[in-house]
ZAMARGU-4260 file (C-alpha; in steps of 0.2 Angstrom, whole numbers, plus 5000, padded with zeros to 4 digits):
<rodrens>
0) 4987/4968/4980 | 4998/4982/4973 | 5005/4980/4990 | 5010/4970/4985 | 5028/4970/4977
5) 5033/4976/4995 | 5026/4978/5011 | 5023/4996/5010 | 5010/4994/4996 | 4999/4985/5004
10) 5002/4994/5016 | 5001/5000/5022 | 5005/4994/5015 | 4991/5006/5023 | 4985/5004/5025
15) 4974/5016/5022 | 4966/5026/5035 | 4952/5034/5021 | 4941/5028/5007 | 4931/5013/5015
20) 4927/4998/5003 | 4909/5000/4995 | 4899/4985/4996 | 4898/4982/4978 | 4898/4989/4963
25) 4892/4985/4945 | 4902/4999/4934 | 4910/5016/4939 | 4892/5023/4939 | 4881/5011/4948
30) 4879/4998/4963 | 4877/4981/4957 | 4869/4974/4975 | 4872/4973/4991 | 4880/4956/4991
35) 4895/4954/5002 | 4888/4965/5016 | 4879/4953/5024 | 4865/4963/5019 | 4856/4946/5017
40) 4850/4945/5038 | 4861/4930/5039 | 4870/4930/5055 | 4887/4929/5054 | 4893/4909/5055
45) 4908/4900/5058 | 4917/4886/5047 | 4923/4884/5029 | 4938/4887/5018 | 4941/4904/5010
50) 4950/4901/4994 | 4959/4918/4990 | 4969/4923/4973 | 4982/4936/4975 | 4994/4940/4960
55) 5013/4934/4963 | 5026/4924/4952 | 5034/4909/4960 | 5051/4914/4956 | 5049/4929/4968
60) 5043/4921/4984 | 5048/4927/5000 | 5045/4920/5016 | 5054/4936/5027 | 5041/4947/5035
65) 5054/4961/5035 | 5061/4958/5018 | 5055/4966/5002 | 5038/4958/4995 | 5036/4957/4976
70) 5020/4946/4978 | 5005/4952/4984 | 5002/4932/4989 | 5017/4933/4998 | 5012/4949/5009
75) 4992/4943/5011 | 5001/4925/5019 | 5013/4935/5030 | 4998/4946/5036 | 4987/4934/5040
80) 5001/4924/5051 | 5011/4939/5059 | 5001/4953/5069 | 5007/4972/5067 | 5009/4984/5081
85) 4993/4994/5075 | 4982/4991/5061 | 4969/5007/5049 | 4953/5010/5057 | 4940/5020/5051
90) 4937/5033/5064 | 4950/5033/5070 | 4961/5029/5056 | 4973/5020/5068 | 4965/5003/5079
95) 4975/4992/5092 | 4981/4977/5087 | 4997/4966/5095 | 4999/4984/5104 | 4984/4986/5116
100) 4987/5004/5119 | 5001/5019/5116 | 5005/5035/5124 | 5016/5048/5119 | 5028/5060/5132
105) 5021/5079/5132 | 5035/5084/5119 | 5028/5069/5107 | 5046/5061/5104 | 5045/5046/5116
110) 5030/5032/5114 | 5026/5019/5127 | 5017/5002/5119 | 5009/4990/5129 | 5006/4973/5122
115) 4988/4966/5121 | 4983/4956/5136 | 4984/4935/5132 | 4996/4940/5115 | 5005/4923/5111
120) 5014/4916/5097 | 5006/4899/5090 | 5018/4889/5098 | 5009/4896/5116 | 5022/4905/5122
125) 5019/4923/5128 | 5023/4939/5116 | 5035/4950/5127 | 5042/4967/5126 | 5059/4960/5123
130) 5051/4951/5106 | 5045/4967/5100 | 5058/4976/5102 | 5072/4962/5095 | 5059/4961/5080
135) 5058/4982/5078 | 5078/4982/5077 | 5076/4967/5064 | 5065/4978/5054 | 5076/4995/5056
140) 5090/4985/5049 | 5084/4982/5032 | 5088/4993/5019 | 5072/5002/5019 | 5072/5004/5037
145) 5073/5022/5039 | 5056/5024/5030 | 5048/5010/5039 | 5051/5017/5057 | 5055/5035/5054
150) 5065/5046/5065 | 5070/5029/5076 | 5086/5022/5077 | 5090/5006/5084 | 5094/5012/5102
155) 5080/5020/5104 | 5070/5006/5103 | 5070/4999/5121 | 5058/4987/5132 | 5054/4996/5149
160) 5046/4980/5156 | 5039/4963/5151 | 5025/4971/5141 | 5030/4987/5137 | 5040/4994/5122
165) 5047/5012/5121 | 5051/5019/5104 | 5061/5038/5105 | 5061/5048/5090 | 5074/5059/5084
170) 5061/5073/5083 | 5043/5077/5088 | 5031/5063/5080 | 5013/5064/5083 | 5008/5052/5068
175) 5021/5037/5077 | 5006/5025/5079 | 4998/5028/5062 | 5017/5022/5054 | 5017/5006/5063
180) 5002/4999/5054 | 5012/4992/5041 | 5027/4980/5042 | 5031/4980/5062 | 5028/4962/5059
185) 5032/4953/5077 | 5044/4938/5077 | 5050/4929/5092 | 5067/4934/5098 | 5082/4926/5091
190) 5074/4919/5076 | 5086/4912/5063 | 5084/4919/5044 | 5085/4898/5039 | 5069/4899/5052
195) 5057/4909/5045 | 5047/4896/5035 | 5041/4891/5049 | 5044/4903/5061 | 5027/4905/5072
200) 5016/4921/5072 | 5003/4932/5084 | 4990/4932/5070 | 4973/4925/5068 | 4979/4909/5057
205) 4991/4898/5057 | 5002/4892/5043 | 4997/4874/5038 | 5007/4873/5022 | 5018/4883/5009
210) 5022/4876/4992 | 5028/4889/4978 | 5018/4905/4984 | 5003/4896/4990 | 4997/4892/5007
215) 4985/4885/5018 | 4981/4892/5034 | 4970/4888/5048 | 4961/4898/5064 | 4970/4902/5077
220) 4957/4897/5092 | 4969/4906/5104 | 4970/4921/5096 | 4971/4938/5108 | 4961/4947/5098
225) 4943/4937/5099 | 4934/4925/5089 | 4940/4921/5071 | 4924/4915/5059 | 4933/4903/5046
230) 4941/4888/5049 | 4953/4891/5035 | 4960/4901/5022 | 4967/4896/5005 | 4981/4907/4996
235) 4984/4903/4979 | 4997/4913/4968 | 4992/4920/4951 | 5005/4929/4937 | 4991/4937/4929
240) 4974/4946/4934 | 4967/4938/4918 | 4972/4920/4927 | 4963/4923/4944 | 4948/4931/4936
245) 4944/4917/4926 | 4948/4905/4943 | 4935/4915/4951 | 4923/4916/4936 | 4924/4894/4935
250) 4921/4895/4955 | 4940/4887/4959 | 4943/4902/4971 | 4931/4913/4983 | 4939/4928/4981
255) 4950/4936/4968 | 4961/4949/4976 | 4965/4967/4968 | 4961/4960/4950 | 4957/4976/4942
260) 4945/4985/4930 | 4946/4972/4915 | 4940/4959/4926 | 4927/4971/4934 | 4919/4976/4918
265) 4917/4957/4912 | 4911/4951/4928 | 4898/4966/4929 | 4881/4954/4922 | 4887/4940/4933
270) 4874/4938/4947 | 4884/4927/4955 | 4899/4937/4956 | 4900/4953/4969 | 4910/4967/4962
275) 4919/4975/4977 | 4925/4993/4974 | 4939/5002/4985 | 4936/5020/4978 | 4954/5028/4974
280) 4964/5014/4982 | 4978/5013/4972 | 4992/5026/4966 | 5000/5023/4949 | 5012/5036/4947
285) 5026/5041/4934 | 5042/5045/4944 | 5054/5055/4938 | 5073/5058/4946 | 5076/5074/4952
290) 5093/5070/4958 | 5101/5069/4942 | 5099/5065/4924 | 5087/5073/4911 | 5073/5076/4924
295) 5083/5085/4939 | 5076/5101/4930 | 5059/5106/4937 | 5056/5113/4922 | 5054/5099/4914
300) 5046/5088/4926 | 5033/5100/4928 | 5032/5100/4907 | 5029/5080/4909 | 5015/5085/4920
305) 5009/5097/4907 | 5007/5083/4894 | 4996/5071/4903 | 4976/5071/4897 | 4972/5064/4913
310) 4953/5062/4909 | 4957/5050/4895 | 4971/5040/4906 | 4957/5035/4919 | 4945/5030/4904
315) 4956/5022/4896 | 4968/5014/4906 | 4955/5011/4923 | 4940/5009/4911 | 4932/5023/4922
320) 4936/5015/4939 | 4946/5027/4945 | 4947/5048/4948 | 4959/5061/4940 | 4973/5065/4951
325) 4983/5081/4954 | 5000/5075/4958 | 4999/5074/4975 | 5000/5058/4985 | 4988/5053/4999
330) 4970/5057/4993 | 4962/5051/5008 | 4968/5061/5021 | 4956/5071/5028 | 4967/5085/5026
335) 4969/5081/5007 | 4970/5099/5000 | 4956/5098/4987 | 4956/5117/4983 | 4975/5117/4976
340) 4971/5121/4957 | 4969/5104/4947 | 4983/5103/4933 | 4977/5100/4917 | 4985/5097/4900
345) 4995/5111/4891 | 5006/5108/4878 | 5010/5125/4871 | 5017/5129/4892 | 5023/5111/4890
350) 5034/5113/4877 | 5040/5131/4880 | 5047/5125/4897 | 5056/5112/4889 | 5063/5125/4879
355) 5068/5135/4892 | 5077/5120/4901 | 5087/5115/4885 | 5078/5098/4885 | 5084/5086/4871
360) 5071/5083/4862 | 5081/5073/4847 | 5085/5062/4862 | 5073/5044/4865 | 5070/5041/4882
365) 5065/5025/4891 | 5051/5021/4903 | 5054/5006/4913 | 5038/4998/4919 | 5032/4981/4925
370) 5018/4971/4924 | 5016/4968/4942 | 4997/4974/4941 | 4983/4977/4930 | 4986/4993/4921
375) 5004/4997/4925 | 5010/4995/4909 | 4995/5001/4898 | 4998/5018/4908 | 5016/5018/4903
380) 5012/5015/4885 | 4997/5028/4884 | 5007/5042/4894 | 5022/5040/4880 | 5008/5043/4866
385) 5003/5058/4876 | 5022/5065/4878 | 5026/5064/4860 | 5014/5078/4857 | 5024/5090/4865
390) 5038/5083/4857 | 5046/5069/4870 | 5049/5053/4862 | 5047/5040/4876 | 5049/5022/4874
395) 5041/5010/4884 | 5052/4996/4893 | 5045/4981/4901 | 5053/4974/4913 | 5051/4956/4924
400) 5047/4961/4941 | 5063/4954/4949 | 5072/4965/4938 | 5062/4978/4939 | 5063/4979/4959
405) 5081/4976/4959 | 5089/4985/4945 | 5077/5000/4942 | 5065/5006/4958 | 5074/5019/4966
410) 5087/5021/4954 | 5081/5025/4934 | 5080/5041/4927 | 5061/5037/4924 | 5049/5022/4929
415) 5032/5018/4934 | 5026/5013/4953 | 5013/5009/4962 | 5005/5010/4980 | 4992/4998/4984
420) 4985/5010/4997 | 4976/5027/4999 | 4984/5033/5016 | 4988/5049/5022 | 4999/5064/5014
425) 5010/5061/5029 | 5012/5041/5025 | 5019/5045/5009 | 5029/5057/5013 | 5039/5050/5026
430) 5042/5034/5017 | 5045/5042/4998 | 5049/5059/5000 | 5059/5066/5014 | 5076/5067/5013
435) 5081/5051/5024 | 5067/5042/5015 | 5074/5024/5013 | 5063/5023/4999 | 5064/5040/4991
440) 5059/5035/4974 | 5063/5049/4964 | 5078/5054/4974 | 5070/5069/4980 | 5078/5081/4992
445) 5069/5097/4997 | 5074/5107/5014 | 5056/5116/5012 | 5046/5099/5011 | 5056/5092/5025
450) 5054/5106/5037 | 5033/5105/5031 | 5033/5086/5036 | 5043/5089/5051 | 5032/5103/5058
455) 5017/5094/5052 | 5021/5079/5062 | 5026/5090/5078 | 5010/5096/5080 | 4996/5089/5090
460) 4984/5106/5086 | 4974/5101/5073 | 4974/5117/5066 | 4992/5120/5066 | 4993/5103/5058
465) 4983/5107/5044 | 4991/5123/5040 | 5009/5113/5038 | 5000/5099/5031 | 4994/5113/5017
470) 5011/5120/5015 | 5019/5100/5013 | 5007/5098/4997 | 5009/5115/4990 | 5028/5110/4988
475) 5026/5092/4983 | 5012/5098/4968 | 5025/5110/4963 | 5041/5102/4963 | 5042/5082/4968
480) 5046/5070/4956 | 5029/5063/4954 | 5017/5063/4942 | 5002/5057/4948 | 4989/5055/4936
485) 4974/5047/4944 | 4970/5035/4957 | 4963/5016/4954 | 4948/5012/4963 | 4954/4994/4972
490) 4943/4980/4963 | 4941/4963/4970 | 4929/4949/4964 | 4920/4937/4976 | 4908/4923/4975
495) 4892/4925/4981 | 4893/4916/4998 | 4906/4929/5003 | 4901/4937/5018 | 4910/4954/5028
500) 4924/4955/5016 | 4935/4971/5025 | 4930/4988/5022 | 4946/4997/5022 | 4959/4998/5009
505) 4978/4994/5006 | 4984/4983/5023 | 4967/4984/5029 | 4960/4970/5018 | 4969/4958/5022
510) 4961/4957/5040 | 4949/4942/5036 | 4947/4936/5053 | 4927/4942/5053 | 4926/4936/5035
515) 4913/4921/5034 | 4904/4911/5021 | 4885/4910/5019 | 4884/4892/5014
</rodrens>
């Protein structure tokens, strides 16, 4: 899951609230059937082991729920073992999980979260507010902690009583419950770093064993969230989408997670394989550093955005399994400003902007990328070809995943990124674009954007919030460091026996407690 590499990708992260997964699809233009949705009228049954393939590399394995995860396989395992405070929902877009309820103060700065009745760790001990407070403070202390709990300092995380956690924000934040859907995994208070591999969670599955990125998890019969149907989930790590797809087609796994458009094309004529699509599920933007370097001038960034043939990118990179985007993250938001004019290709204007900015077209600029997900490196290569038509020479440099996330991400002048989610405009603003964001991918600092963000999340009134969100998107469209050419559909392949896979994108699709096998 292209959430992958770090928790936010799945998530979130999103952890997406919008864009329900269609039960199936035989290609960009038509359905294949209703398999996987339980449409065969057979009632859900308990039992069986679901074998799930997920992308990752053994060299990048981590067991820290609050750390940086470059492997989708790691995030899947952690998400089945450890619960977050809230999870994605359909309507509303934030649903209870470890937090059964929440309530804000009148000024939207203080929020009280009440722990679910019967919530226990896998060792049988009850989850307390002290455990949650300790876990959130540990999360807040990570390098990206400010982005994961925006506006909340460690001193603003306290326990009011045994079951109530109080979060105090520096500013009014009507979206705080939404922002806790992603990485607020709860550990037992005092868990040491060398205990993370075996630390008990609170989730629907318990870890039975873990080896080199592969794992087996068994049903938690004492889960506070209700009955879990599967006996077990086995997660198998794959280094490439092709290898994972081949394993699915050979019957070695039941689900190939986030396997990409090429695999979908290969499986289109297989009656024994379900193609599960989450429309507009993944963003693969090109990031241009705004703080310094050759792309700091907004005219240069605008010029690069005008060099892109977006239709060609979607057709060639995504095999049509996606849609053209408009350089604004969060296309699934109900408040997404679809009426902002679509940016098209204009090579003449791009050349003029480059000349006005004094951009050195005699140099060759590196575009750094990885092969973490299907289509990512290909998108970089096609963009480089298109940019050359405007006189910009770009060399695509592929890096190992670990090198990319350690040395390139957040630092390089020009690189690809990806977000395995289609969350709200506010989600992306808080995580990657406001000045204080710990994961500010472009190093963008724009006071007007910061002000629009604060205004948007500070409104309980929907009309006023909508106006502020429109301003937020207009500023992002005009001057941010993102070139978002398209949105890829999330693609899973599943065997014929799989039923009721989650219908939400991002983090929503790791919620496997209601999935079952018709065999």
